[in-house]
VEXMAR-282372 format. One line per field, with one value per residue (C-alpha): chain; x, y, z; residue number from 1; residue in one letter. Coordinates in nm, 3 decimals, m for minus. Each point is the difference from the previous one (the first is absolute). Layout:
BEGIN
mol [A, ...]
X [X, ...]
Y [Y, ...]
Z [Z, ...]
seq [NUM, ...]
type [A, ...]
This chain:
BEGIN
mol [A, A, A, A, A, A, A, A, A, A, A, A, A, A, A, A, A, A, A, A, A, A, A, A, A, A, A, A, A, A, A, A, A, A, A, A, A, A, A, A, A, A, A, A, A, A, A, A, A, A, A, A, A, A, A, A, A, A, A, A, A, A, A, A, A, A, A, A, A, A, A, A, A, A, A, A, A, A, A, A, A, A, A, A, A, A, A, A, A, A, A, A, A, A, A, A, A, A, A, A, A, A, A, A, A, A, A, A, A, A, A, A, A, A, A, A, A, A, A, A, A, A, A, A, A, A, A, A, A, A, A, A, A, A, A, A, A, A, A, A, A, A, A, A, A, A, A, A, A, A, A, A, A, A, A, A, A, A, A, A, A, A, A, A, A, A, A, A, A, A, A, A, A, A, A, A, A, A, A, A, A, A, A, A, A, A, A, A, A, A, A, A, A, A, A, A, A, A, A, A, A, A, A, A, A, A, A, A, A, A, A, A, A, A, A, A, A, A, A, A, A, A, A, A, A, A, A, A, A, A, A, A, A, A, A, A, A, A, A, A, A, A, A, A, A, A, A, A, A, A, A, A, A, A, A, A, A, A, A, A, A, A, A, A, A, A, A, A, A, A, A, A, A, A, A, A, A, A, A, A, A, A, A, A, A, A, A, A, A, A, A, A, A, A, A, A, A, A, A, A, A, A, A, A, A, A, A, A, A, A, A, A, A, A, A, A, A, A, A, A, A, A, A, A, A, A, A, A, A, A, A, A, A, A]
X [1.956, 0.273, 0.096, m0.077, 0.237, m0.102, 0.113, m0.241, m0.073, m0.027, 0.292, 0.182, 0.023, 0.031, m0.267, m0.189, m0.309, m0.168, 0.052, m0.184, 0.064, 0.341, 0.154, 0.142, m0.282, m0.295, m0.080, m0.178, 0.161, m0.140, 0.099, 0.164, m0.213, 0.103, 0.185, m0.189, 0.099, 0.115, m0.279, m0.257, m0.013, 0.195, 0.143, m0.222, m0.312, 0.084, 0.093, m0.226, m0.130, 0.261, 0.298, 0.224, m0.197, m0.192, m0.239, 0.128, m0.241, m0.113, 0.212, m0.215, 0.084, 0.111, m0.238, 0.084, 0.152, m0.084, 0.283, 0.166, 0.231, 0.098, m0.010, m0.359, m0.095, 0.165, m0.165, m0.340, 0.051, 0.093, m0.304, m0.235, 0.158, m0.054, m0.362, m0.042, 0.156, m0.236, m0.296, 0.106, 0.066, m0.346, m0.160, 0.171, m0.154, m0.353, m0.018, m0.017, m0.338, m0.133, 0.021, m0.145, 0.259, 0.082, m0.028, 0.331, 0.142, 0.017, 0.352, 0.024, 0.354, 0.100, 0.226, 0.350, 0.010, 0.276, 0.282, m0.056, 0.266, 0.204, m0.056, 0.289, 0.032, m0.165, 0.334, 0.157, m0.303, m0.021, 0.372, 0.009, m0.296, 0.170, 0.349, m0.144, m0.242, 0.099, m0.223, 0.156, 0.066, 0.287, 0.300, 0.323, 0.358, 0.274, 0.369, 0.224, 0.369, 0.208, 0.345, 0.232, 0.317, 0.339, 0.027, m0.289, 0.094, 0.368, m0.096, m0.273, m0.305, m0.305, m0.322, m0.266, m0.340, m0.309, m0.352, m0.269, m0.343, m0.353, m0.189, m0.366, m0.225, 0.291, 0.146, 0.324, 0.196, 0.315, 0.366, 0.264, 0.363, 0.241, 0.372, m0.031, m0.214, m0.350, m0.310, m0.369, m0.248, m0.369, m0.173, m0.357, m0.230, 0.305, 0.163, 0.339, 0.099, 0.346, 0.198, 0.352, 0.072, 0.083, m0.212, m0.374, m0.131, m0.163, 0.081, m0.180, 0.202, m0.065, 0.015, 0.132, 0.238, m0.203, 0.199, m0.139, m0.360, m0.122, m0.343, m0.100, 0.205, 0.295, m0.159, m0.182, m0.309, m0.063, m0.066, 0.276, 0.260, m0.053, m0.039, m0.084, 0.290, m0.204, m0.144, 0.232, m0.010, 0.161, m0.009, m0.263, m0.235, m0.087, 0.131, 0.020, 0.340, 0.020, 0.280, 0.025, 0.042, 0.203, m0.297, 0.073, 0.242, 0.097, 0.086, 0.325, 0.023, m0.340, 0.055, 0.325, m0.143, 0.318, 0.146, 0.250, 0.051, 0.346, 0.137, 0.081, m0.142, m0.350, m0.122, m0.050, m0.206, m0.271, m0.277, m0.261, m0.161, m0.321, m0.178, m0.364, m0.287, m0.258, m0.205, 0.270, 0.127, 0.379, 0.206, 0.360, 0.202, 0.367, 0.156, 0.328, 0.189, 0.358, 0.256, 0.273, 0.334, 0.096, 0.196, m0.308, 0.099, m0.300, 0.084, m0.336, m0.219, m0.334, m0.225, m0.312, m0.254, m0.349, m0.215, m0.377, m0.238, m0.355, m0.083, m0.338, m0.069, m0.127, 0.190, 0.062, 0.331, m0.035, 0.162, 0.276, m0.027, m0.254, m0.315, m0.006, m0.378, m0.098, m0.150, m0.360, m0.029, m0.192, m0.326, m0.004, m0.156, m0.320]
Y [46.706, m0.256, m0.147, m0.360, m0.110, m0.310, m0.173, m0.034, m0.362, 0.070, 0.222, m0.028, 0.384, 0.124, 0.253, 0.141, m0.214, 0.283, 0.246, m0.203, m0.250, m0.091, 0.312, m0.195, m0.235, 0.128, m0.334, 0.051, m0.138, m0.327, m0.107, m0.347, m0.306, m0.211, m0.321, m0.325, m0.221, m0.356, m0.242, 0.269, m0.114, 0.033, 0.325, 0.004, m0.056, 0.274, 0.266, m0.108, 0.312, 0.225, 0.159, m0.261, m0.286, 0.132, m0.240, m0.058, 0.048, m0.335, m0.084, m0.106, m0.347, m0.010, m0.176, m0.363, m0.064, m0.297, m0.250, 0.001, m0.294, m0.168, m0.348, 0.045, 0.130, m0.300, m0.249, 0.163, m0.020, m0.374, m0.065, 0.168, m0.196, m0.325, 0.086, 0.084, m0.328, m0.201, 0.187, m0.055, m0.374, m0.041, 0.185, m0.234, m0.297, 0.139, 0.320, 0.078, m0.087, m0.120, m0.374, m0.151, m0.108, m0.368, m0.221, m0.108, m0.325, m0.287, m0.144, m0.352, m0.122, m0.319, m0.246, m0.047, m0.295, m0.253, m0.013, m0.310, m0.271, 0.040, m0.274, m0.178, 0.045, m0.308, m0.123, m0.002, m0.157, m0.280, m0.076, 0.004, m0.238, m0.253, 0.024, m0.048, m0.278, m0.327, m0.188, 0.141, m0.266, 0.039, m0.155, 0.148, 0.005, 0.147, 0.060, 0.156, 0.072, 0.102, 0.149, 0.036, 0.202, m0.149, 0.267, m0.178, m0.369, 0.025, m0.113, 0.088, m0.217, m0.029, m0.198, m0.064, m0.135, m0.081, m0.104, m0.110, m0.101, 0.093, 0.173, m0.078, 0.103, m0.008, m0.320, m0.019, m0.237, 0.031, m0.085, 0.200, 0.001, 0.145, 0.010, m0.287, m0.217, m0.078, m0.099, m0.028, 0.083, 0.048, 0.191, m0.118, 0.100, 0.077, m0.345, m0.007, m0.268, m0.024, m0.215, 0.040, m0.106, m0.251, m0.158, m0.027, m0.078, 0.286, 0.047, 0.207, 0.274, 0.165, 0.350, 0.203, 0.290, 0.325, 0.169, m0.248, 0.094, 0.251, 0.102, 0.265, 0.159, 0.217, 0.076, 0.303, 0.030, 0.378, 0.277, 0.221, m0.270, 0.047, 0.292, 0.032, 0.115, 0.021, m0.176, m0.168, m0.245, m0.337, m0.228, 0.223, m0.034, 0.282, m0.065, 0.189, 0.051, m0.005, 0.048, m0.059, 0.281, 0.047, m0.150, m0.342, m0.213, m0.303, m0.344, m0.030, m0.376, m0.047, 0.250, m0.178, m0.346, m0.100, 0.018, 0.291, m0.003, m0.153, 0.277, 0.229, 0.301, 0.124, 0.260, 0.364, 0.100, m0.192, 0.071, m0.206, 0.093, m0.179, 0.004, m0.100, m0.006, 0.279, m0.239, m0.036, m0.347, m0.031, m0.057, 0.039, 0.145, 0.089, 0.021, 0.157, 0.027, 0.126, 0.095, 0.227, 0.109, 0.364, m0.015, m0.123, m0.370, m0.231, m0.229, m0.176, m0.005, m0.187, m0.012, m0.204, m0.019, m0.130, m0.102, m0.082, m0.172, m0.131, 0.231, m0.054, m0.330, m0.246, m0.315, m0.256, m0.145, m0.370, m0.185, m0.213, m0.307, m0.269, 0.023, m0.209, m0.051, m0.364, m0.035, m0.128, m0.374, m0.153, m0.145, m0.378, m0.143, m0.201]
Z [30.299, m0.013, m0.333, m0.068, m0.281, m0.189, m0.322, m0.289, m0.069, m0.367, m0.091, 0.318, 0.044, 0.356, 0.088, 0.309, 0.060, 0.194, m0.278, m0.264, m0.282, m0.156, m0.136, m0.295, m0.115, 0.193, 0.162, 0.331, 0.308, 0.142, 0.340, 0.012, 0.084, 0.288, m0.083, 0.041, 0.278, m0.072, m0.039, m0.107, m0.363, m0.324, m0.119, m0.311, 0.207, 0.248, m0.259, m0.293, m0.176, 0.164, m0.178, 0.159, m0.168, m0.290, m0.184, m0.350, m0.289, m0.153, m0.303, m0.302, m0.144, m0.366, m0.234, m0.086, m0.335, m0.217, m0.046, m0.335, 0.061, m0.335, 0.153, 0.115, m0.339, m0.176, 0.237, m0.052, m0.376, 0.012, 0.215, m0.247, m0.287, 0.189, 0.057, m0.363, m0.107, 0.228, m0.124, m0.363, 0.060, 0.163, m0.285, m0.258, 0.190, m0.041, 0.201, 0.362, 0.145, m0.335, 0.091, 0.318, 0.254, m0.044, 0.310, 0.158, m0.137, 0.244, 0.003, 0.130, 0.098, m0.174, 0.195, m0.154, m0.218, 0.073, m0.256, m0.207, 0.006, m0.322, m0.247, m0.183, m0.373, m0.165, m0.136, 0.343, 0.170, m0.261, 0.015, 0.384, 0.014, m0.219, 0.159, 0.347, m0.100, 0.158, m0.238, m0.316, m0.282, m0.245, m0.166, 0.151, m0.120, 0.224, m0.080, 0.266, 0.028, 0.303, m0.043, 0.304, m0.028, 0.113, 0.269, 0.184, m0.010, m0.108, m0.351, m0.252, 0.006, m0.221, 0.070, m0.255, 0.081, m0.223, 0.061, m0.238, 0.121, 0.095, 0.273, 0.060, 0.293, 0.257, m0.135, m0.200, m0.213, m0.210, m0.059, 0.173, m0.080, 0.254, m0.063, m0.247, 0.228, m0.128, 0.203, m0.088, 0.279, 0.053, 0.278, 0.029, 0.295, 0.213, m0.060, m0.185, m0.246, m0.154, m0.246, m0.129, m0.357, m0.134, 0.277, m0.085, 0.343, 0.200, 0.359, 0.267, 0.174, 0.331, m0.151, m0.293, 0.022, 0.021, m0.274, m0.245, 0.065, m0.258, 0.114, 0.085, m0.278, 0.120, 0.344, m0.138, 0.218, 0.042, m0.253, 0.129, m0.093, m0.369, m0.257, m0.359, m0.221, m0.314, m0.297, m0.251, m0.294, 0.014, m0.298, m0.154, 0.295, 0.260, 0.342, 0.334, 0.156, 0.382, 0.244, 0.374, 0.242, 0.324, 0.194, m0.148, 0.194, m0.214, 0.122, m0.186, 0.026, m0.144, m0.284, m0.093, 0.085, 0.184, 0.347, 0.025, 0.370, m0.028, m0.223, 0.287, m0.176, m0.088, m0.255, 0.117, m0.311, m0.192, m0.250, m0.183, m0.340, m0.101, m0.339, m0.003, m0.243, 0.022, 0.207, 0.257, m0.090, 0.043, m0.315, 0.117, 0.281, 0.060, 0.343, 0.082, 0.331, 0.060, 0.261, m0.127, 0.151, 0.041, m0.331, m0.186, m0.017, 0.040, 0.283, m0.039, m0.321, m0.015, m0.309, m0.049, m0.283, 0.025, m0.298, 0.025, m0.237, m0.003, 0.294, 0.149, m0.179, 0.266, 0.056, 0.279, 0.119, 0.086, 0.275, m0.170, 0.230, m0.079, 0.201, 0.319, 0.006, m0.095, m0.343, m0.009, m0.041, m0.289, 0.091, m0.013, m0.316, 0.036]
seq [1, 2, 3, 4, 5, 6, 7, 8, 9, 10, 11, 12, 13, 14, 15, 16, 17, 18, 19, 20, 21, 22, 23, 24, 25, 26, 27, 28, 29, 30, 31, 32, 33, 34, 35, 36, 37, 38, 39, 40, 41, 42, 43, 44, 45, 46, 47, 48, 49, 50, 51, 52, 53, 54, 55, 56, 57, 58, 59, 60, 61, 62, 63, 64, 65, 66, 67, 68, 69, 70, 71, 72, 73, 74, 75, 76, 77, 78, 79, 80, 81, 82, 83, 84, 85, 86, 87, 88, 89, 90, 91, 92, 93, 94, 95, 96, 97, 98, 99, 100, 101, 102, 103, 104, 105, 106, 107, 108, 109, 110, 111, 112, 113, 114, 115, 116, 117, 118, 119, 120, 121, 122, 123, 124, 125, 126, 127, 128, 129, 130, 131, 132, 133, 134, 135, 136, 137, 138, 139, 140, 141, 142, 143, 144, 145, 146, 147, 148, 149, 150, 151, 152, 153, 154, 155, 156, 157, 158, 159, 160, 161, 162, 163, 164, 165, 166, 167, 168, 169, 170, 171, 172, 173, 174, 175, 176, 177, 178, 179, 180, 181, 182, 183, 184, 185, 186, 187, 188, 189, 190, 191, 192, 193, 194, 195, 196, 197, 198, 199, 200, 201, 202, 203, 204, 205, 206, 207, 208, 209, 210, 211, 212, 213, 214, 215, 216, 217, 218, 219, 220, 221, 222, 223, 224, 225, 226, 227, 228, 229, 230, 231, 232, 233, 234, 235, 236, 237, 238, 239, 240, 241, 242, 243, 244, 245, 246, 247, 248, 249, 250, 251, 252, 253, 254, 255, 256, 257, 258, 259, 260, 261, 262, 263, 264, 265, 266, 267, 268, 269, 270, 271, 272, 273, 274, 275, 276, 277, 278, 279, 280, 281, 282, 283, 284, 285, 286, 287, 288, 289, 290, 291, 292, 293, 294, 295, 296, 297, 298, 299, 300, 301, 302, 303, 304, 305, 306, 307, 308, 309, 310, 311, 312, 313, 314, 315, 316, 317, 318, 319, 320, 321, 322, 323, 324, 325, 326, 327, 328, 329, 330, 331, 332, 333, 334]
type [M, A, E, K, M, V, R, C, F, R, C, H, E, V, F, D, A, E, A, G, P, C, T, K, C, G, T, P, Y, R, P, P, V, A, Q, P, R, A, G, E, G, L, Y, V, E, K, Y, A, G, T, P, F, A, P, V, P, D, P, V, P, L, P, P, R, Q, R, S, T, S, P, V, L, L, I, A, G, G, I, G, L, M, A, V, A, L, V, V, A, F, A, A, A, L, G, G, L, G, S, Q, P, T, S, P, P, Q, L, V, I, A, Q, P, A, Q, P, T, P, T, P, T, L, P, P, S, V, A, L, T, L, A, Q, L, S, D, R, N, L, C, A, D, V, T, V, Q, S, R, V, D, V, N, S, R, V, L, G, K, S, E, T, R, I, N, T, F, Q, G, Q, I, A, G, G, D, Q, S, G, I, A, T, Q, S, G, A, T, A, E, F, R, L, V, G, G, A, V, Y, V, R, V, P, P, A, T, K, W, M, T, A, A, S, M, P, S, Y, L, I, I, E, P, L, F, G, I, T, K, P, E, M, I, Q, L, V, G, S, E, T, R, E, G, Q, P, V, N, H, F, R, T, T, K, W, W, G, P, D, I, A, R, M, A, M, M, D, I, S, G, L, G, I, S, P, D, A, S, V, L, D, I, W, T, T, P, A, G, S, P, I, T, A, K, F, S, A, T, N, A, A, T, D, G, T, R, L, L, D, I, E, A, T, Y, T, F, A, N, V, G, I, P, R, Q, I, Q, V, P, L, P, S, T, N, P, S, P, K, A, S, P, S, K]
């Protein structure tokens, strides 16, 4: 018999297949299996269960271990503490479940209330009412002085004006002295009457210079034009001290009671201080206006002092001319 030499698939020993199993390991000879043709399936499918593709034993899965992460442990502890605090707080309020659940509260939205208009302090309101009153009655004395430096006109110049008279319900009377010239005038119902001493006869005039008209006092008509400095004592009496603000724009000619248009210079700073009674009646006022050079020299210096008396006492300013109405005739005797 011819020998059929083969190689053991286990130990790779060459032996005679006709003679018997492998002479080295004793594995019986197995004829080779025909190779699968292309398209006849996967290798593992063709040779499943054969020595060429043995089925592995199932691998048992290890048991799952519980997580011991310190972060999770801390978070769990915090959660338990929070629950304990809530329970304790509820117990302090009367116990969980010991009180019936209160019905929900009905919340009704309220419309926003408008911001109220700020009210003025009483002292400011009273003073503003009297200063802007065109029917104010009072005795008024005014003294003003204007100094002009020689740099402006080539020589120094000083002008002094005074006025002493009355204001009553929009009418005005008094004696004004301007640079040594004196005149007496009355303004009644819009008509102007003038006489120049020593003449005693009154004459009508078409108009009167606007800087001689006193009412309304100082042109203060709005609350932002004046502010309260504080309470003081003058001649043993309590008074309120006021001062004008940047919102006040003075009529310089009226404050000085003279025409300053020909001076060629105007003030660049001005202030007015007013002292009143607690009821707001003016007592005195001081006006100051200046224009200073870069070296501090005052090129223009204006000062005026106002003094008031008998404020609020009613009076009437009469027309100085005799009445033109015919006097009644006497009835004939019988």
